[in-house]
C-alpha positions, 0 to 999 in steps of 0.5 A: 471467446468460449472456454473451448476456444480458449483451450484450443488457442493456448494449446496451439501456441503451446505446441509451437515449443517456443512459447513463454508466459507472455505468449498467452496473455492476450488469450486470457484477457479475451476470455475474461472480458468475454465471460464478464463483459462489464470488466476490463482486463488490462495487461501492462508489461511495463509494470512488471519491473516495479512488481505489479501483477500482470492483470488488473481487472477494473469496472468503471475504472475501479480495480476489482481484482488482480491476476498474476500469470506464470508459464503453463505447467508452472507447479509453484502457484502457491509460491512455496518452492522458488525463493523469488516466487515466495517473496512475490506471492507473499507481497501480493497476498499481503497487499491485494485483497482479491487475487488469482495466481494462474498458469493459464489452466490452473487458477488459485483464488486468494482473498484477504491473503487467505487461500479460498479455492482452486480450479483447473480448466485443462491439464498438461499431457504429453500430447498437449493441453487437454480440456476439462469441460466438467470444470467449465461451469464452476470456472465461469462462476468463479470468474464472475464472483471474482469480478463482483467481489466487494471486500468486507466492511473494515471495522477495526483500527488494526485491520485498517492499519494492516490494509493501509500498510500493505498498499504503502509497502507496494507503493514504496517498492514501485517508487523505489525501483523506479528511482533506482533504475538505470533506465530514464523515461519521462515518468521516472524524471517526474518522480526524480524531480520530486525527490530533488525538490524534497531533498532541497527543502526537507531532507538533504541526504535522503536516498531513493528508497528513503524518499519512496518510503516517505512518499508512500507513507504520505499518500497512505496517511494523507488519504486516511486523514482525508477520509476522516473528514469526508462528509460523503461516506458513499463515495471516495476516490483520489480526486476527492481526497485531494479536495479534502486535504486542508490548505494549512498543509501546503506540502500535502495538498501539492502532493495530492494535487499530483496524484489526483491529476491526469499526470499521475504515474501509471505505475502507482495510479492503480495502487492509489485507486485500490487504496481509495477502495479500502477507505470506501469500505470503512467509516474512519470516524466511527473506527476511531471513535473509541480509539485511544480512550484506554490510554487517554490519548486525546487525538486518535488520528495522531496516535493511530500512526503508531498502529499504522507504522507498526504494521508498515515497518516495525523496525522503522517505528522503533528507529524513529521512536514512534511511541506515544506517551499516555495523556495522564503521564504527559500532563504529570510531566508538564505540571512537574516541570511547570512547578520546578520552574516556579519554585526552583528557578523563580519564574512565577509563570512557569512554562509560560514565563518568557523572562530570564533568570540567573542560575548559580553553578557550583565550580567544577575541578578540572582533571587536567589541572589536578594532574598538572 
């Protein structure tokens, strides 16, 4: 499909007077796949209720870009005017590295949450949609670049935490909405069965949103741990992550067995695959090489969780008390307690002592007795 044909098609549908933003989706899909035959532009409306963008552009099953489409003539392609739009735009910009917002004739490109450029291939007039052929070549170049974009290599712990947190929030949102929905389907049932099992084994009073939060964090941090132990930096995906999870953590292995398999919920599959792209763009071991040395933290993979959680949900970090004490302070506390056990409680082996000792306690006066 040429751009001329595309403008003719959407103008014809627009002239009917009863078109919505969904009316033009097939036309845009055909245009994108015509301009870049190596990509697939997948449009799955069922994902909308969970907050996913309208189009996912993939190359060899790997997501390379995302497009959110609004109705023709929508003047809020920056998400500044409408409250609902702003929340959605902010979430997408924070979570999706390569993103276009469009009303089918105006296209706004964002990378890493930052506005890059915009281009119009048509304009809305009283008589319909007028093509802007002077912009056609620039638009084709933009689309081709959009479909071949490779994110910059991630080199800092903070940037990695930011990107992980963005994907985890998106996962949590999708899972929470699916579990809270009144509609029940096979996919929802699978997630709900997992939540029931989680409640039986670990947290009995957990809510759907609480489970979604734990689930999303587990996936994000599990993939982080897997990538740290990945000997092949040139490749990484959800299946490889499942194989790298140690057998010493059966819960995590079972969860990744689910997300790596063919039965993974389609609503979270694209996010997990996009998350794997983040880890493919970094060497986690190198990033954590000097992490925590200034505060004498000897296990960076554990202490990195504080950085991750501060990006994912600062309030949650505070409520859970995720604040790590520098190693020298911990060593001092341990030595002090060990010495007190030896000198004051007559336990010669200190913290390692398994014997018992009698402690004399001074009697206290009962206030009720005095009052009587």
